C-alpha positions as CSV (number, residue, x, y, z in Angstrom):
1,M,-24.8,-10.5,-21.1
2,G,-28.4,-9.3,-22.1
3,F,-29.4,-5.6,-22.6
4,F,-30.8,-5.0,-19.3
5,D,-27.7,-6.4,-17.5
6,Q,-25.7,-3.9,-19.4
7,L,-28.1,-1.1,-18.6
8,A,-28.2,-2.1,-14.9
9,K,-24.4,-2.2,-14.8
10,L,-24.4,1.5,-16.0
11,F,-26.5,2.7,-13.0
12,Q,-24.7,0.8,-10.1
13,P,-22.5,3.1,-8.0
14,K,-18.8,2.8,-8.4
15,T,-17.1,1.1,-5.4
16,P,-14.2,3.3,-4.3
17,D,-10.6,1.5,-4.4
18,F,-8.9,1.8,-1.0
19,S,-5.7,0.0,-2.4
20,F,-2.2,1.5,-2.4
21,W,0.2,-1.0,-4.1
22,V,4.0,-1.2,-2.9
23,K,6.6,-2.7,-5.1
24,V,10.1,-3.5,-3.8
25,K,13.2,-5.5,-4.6
26,C,15.2,-7.4,-2.2
27,S,18.7,-6.2,-1.7
28,R,19.9,-9.8,-1.1
29,C,18.6,-11.7,-4.0
30,G,16.9,-9.2,-6.2
31,E,13.3,-10.8,-6.0
32,V,10.7,-8.1,-6.8
33,L,7.9,-8.3,-4.5
34,T,4.4,-6.6,-4.4
35,T,2.1,-6.0,-1.6
36,R,-1.2,-4.2,-1.0
37,V,-1.8,-1.7,1.8
38,N,-5.8,-1.2,2.4
39,L,-6.0,2.4,3.0
40,A,-9.3,1.9,5.0
41,N,-8.1,-0.7,7.5
42,D,-4.1,-0.8,7.5
43,L,-3.4,2.6,8.4
44,S,-2.9,4.1,12.0
45,S,-3.1,7.4,13.2
46,D,0.1,9.1,13.8
47,Y,0.4,11.3,16.7
48,S,4.4,11.3,16.9
49,D,5.0,14.8,15.4
50,N,1.9,17.0,16.1
51,P,-1.1,15.5,18.2
52,N,-3.4,17.7,16.2
53,A,-2.2,16.7,12.8
54,D,-4.2,14.3,10.8
55,T,-1.7,12.0,9.3
56,Y,-1.4,8.0,9.2
57,Y,1.2,5.6,9.5
58,C,1.6,2.1,8.1
59,R,4.6,-0.5,8.5
60,K,4.8,-3.7,6.4
61,V,7.3,-6.4,6.6
62,I,7.5,-8.3,3.4
63,V,9.3,-11.6,3.0
64,G,9.9,-13.4,-0.4
65,D,8.6,-16.7,-1.3
66,K,11.5,-17.8,-3.3
67,L,15.0,-19.0,-1.9
68,C,15.8,-15.9,0.2
69,F,13.8,-15.1,3.3
70,Q,15.2,-11.6,4.1
71,K,12.6,-9.5,5.7
72,I,12.0,-6.2,3.8
73,E,10.5,-3.4,6.2
74,V,8.7,-0.7,4.5
75,E,7.4,2.4,6.5
76,L,4.7,4.6,4.8
77,N,3.1,8.0,5.9
78,F,0.1,9.4,4.5
79,N,-1.7,12.7,4.8
80,S,-5.3,13.3,5.8
81,K,-6.6,12.5,2.2
82,R,-4.6,9.2,2.6
83,R,-1.9,10.3,-0.1
84,L,1.5,9.0,0.2
85,I,3.7,11.8,1.8
86,N,6.9,9.9,2.8
87,R,8.3,6.2,2.4
88,E,11.2,4.4,3.8
89,I,12.7,1.0,3.3
90,S,15.3,-1.2,5.0
91,G,16.6,-4.5,3.6
92,G,15.6,-3.6,-0.2
93,E,14.7,-0.9,-2.6
94,F,11.5,0.6,-4.1
95,V,10.7,-0.3,-7.6
96,D,8.9,2.4,-9.5
97,D,6.8,1.4,-12.8
């Protein structure tokens, strides 16, 4: 990479990362799975509690790729700034790094 390529890279705008990663462990076989939530496209508006509230909801069903094919269902709630406020899981447990 030349000098001008490095200089141009400094002035390029930073692209925001719209990813939220979820890491879960299967309760049946113990396999650890990771999935990505696209905060720009995967979230739905949540009008269940308060129709005027600006909250979002996402539901993911994760299936392992080893011998066990148990479905792990993850439900995530986000606030108006797309920050996680609540999470629930069935069929597994969350793995925190």
